[in-house]
N, C-alpha and C positions, 0 to 999 in steps of 0.2 A: 064689423071692426076693421079698422084701419090697419093694414099690413106696414109693420115698421121697417124702414130701410136705415142702415147705418153708413156713415161717412166717417171714417177713421183715418186720421193722418198721424203718423208719429216722426218726430224730429230724427234724422239720420245723421245730423251734424257729429263732428268729432267729439264735442263735449258730452252730448247725450249717449253717443256710442260708448265713451269711456266709464259712463255712470251705468251701464248694463241695459241699453235699449234692446240689443240682442235677445236677452231673455225675455223682455217684455213682448217683443214681436212674436217669439216662439209660444208664449202664453196665450196671447189674443189668438193667434191662428188656430190652437189647440181648442181653445175655449168656443171659438165661433163655429168649429166643426161640431163640438159636443152639444151645442145648443141649436144645431141646424140652422145657422145664420150665415154660413160661409157665402152662400149663393145670393144673399141679400144684404150684402156688406160690400162697400168700395173701400178697401183697405190699403192705403199706399203710404210711403215715406215722403217727407218733406226734407228741406234743407234749412236749417237753423231758423228758428222763430224768433230770435233775438233775446231770448231769456234764458242763457247758457246757464247762470248761476242756479235757476231754478229747475234744470233739466233733470231727468228726460222729461221733455214735453209732449202731450197727446191731445189732439183736437178731436172731439166726437160730436157731430153734427153742429158745429160751429162753437162748442163751448169748449175751453181751454183748461186742460188739467195739467198741474205742475208738479213736479218731484215725484212722477209715478213710478211704480215698481210693478212686478206681475200682478200681485193681489190687488192693489189699488186701481191698476187699469181694468181688471175685471169688474171691479165695483163700480167704477165709472160707467162702464159698458152697461151693466145691469141698470144703473140709474138713468141712463138714457132710454132703454128699452121700456122701462116702466113709467116715463115721464108722460 
């Protein structure tokens, strides 16, 4: 079975920051540790993806997720792991 590698980028622009991306970053980091994926994930911040009104924005393996919160971010990661 092929081992999954995750590439996660979350917007760290001021609009997404004001909408709670710090809580999302914390939740993702904790979740990656819980499922033992921290070492198999490239998790980084990006600066403004141009969709400020739909933020926070997160990109997982090339797929964009809009208006994420801690819970929907985890659901998105799970969906990409099970794809």
